[in-house]
C-alpha positions, 0 to 999 in steps of 0.5 A, a space after each residue: 507967103 504972099 502979103 495982103 492977108 489977115 493974121 487969122 488967114 495967115 495962121 489958118 493957111 500955115 496950119 492947113 499946109 502943115 496938116 496937109 504935109 503931115 497927111 502925105 508924109 510917108 505916103 508920097 515920095 517927092 524925089 521924082 517917083 511915087 510909091 508903087 502899087 495901089 494905095 490901101 483904103 487908109 492911105 486913100 483916105 489920108 490923101 483925100 484929107 490932104 487934098 482938102 487941106 491943100 485946096 483950102 490953102 489955095 482958097 486963101 492963097 491961089 499962088 501957093 506953089 507947094 500946095 499945087 505941086 502936092 496936089 499933082 503928086 497926090 492925084 498921081 499917087 491915086 492914079 488920076 493922071 489927068 487931074 495930076 497933069 492939070 495941077 503939074 501944069 499949073 505949077 509949071 506956069 507959076 514956077 517954070 524953072 523947076 525941073 522936077 515939076 516939068 518932068 512930072 508933067 511930061 510923065 503924066 501927059 505921056 500916061 494920059 496919051 497927051 503927046 503934044 503936052 508931053 513934047 512941050 514939057 520934054 522940050 525943057 531938056 534942051 534948056 537943061 542941056 544948055 545950062 549944063 544940068 545933064 542929069 535933068 536933061 537925061 530924064 527929060 529926053 528919056 521921057 520924050 523917047 518913051 513917047 516917040 522911040 523912033 525920033 532920031 532928033 530926040 535920041 540925039 538930044 539924049 546923046 548930048 544929055 549923056 555927054 553933058 552928064 559925063 556918061 560917054 558910053 551912053 552918049 556914043 551909043 545914042 549918037 550911033 543910034 541917031 545916025 543909024 536912024 538918019 544916016 544923011 543928017 549932018 547934025 547927027 554926024 557932027 554930034 557923033 564926031 564931037 562925042 567921039 573926040 571927047 571920048 578919044 581925049 582930043 576935045 575937052 568935055 563940054 560943061 554945057 550944050 552951049 559950048 558945042 553949038 
């Protein structure tokens, strides 16, 4: 926790945080998804109580990232995607290198129809490709494509993401799709050629996107 608080404030801060986490346990999944179905009234009550706890934490320490992220997940579970997006966006501002939050923000933006915001968060896929985190890149790209299924550039990014993740079958399929959608695009053809070379054993599989830039 950030320094500069009294011992009493720190103690209250920690107790509220622990209580909030206890209230959402089993009611919120933090592995990139939320439980399906509408929450029952008892679950809604527990989640509203957790919201109060986390908001009190933030009144003491406005930079408490975990509380901000939890508030996003709670509102997502309650079906309020606009409020969820607000908290996920704030969490991204504090910790922009956390891929799960960027993904959640993108999905909430898609659910609310906020295309520009969704694109901004989905652009993090390129950073994930460059660092070799293929699985994260695939998630980002798929979220972007759901929003804009005919964008050959997004499909090409997904091909690269699958390549970095080691799924050559999906990489080839996406590259072919990108070329079909933009037959005159030189970059799409180059990426397709690279993926085919890897599949044929003529090229070493790249560990990061930077190796093929």
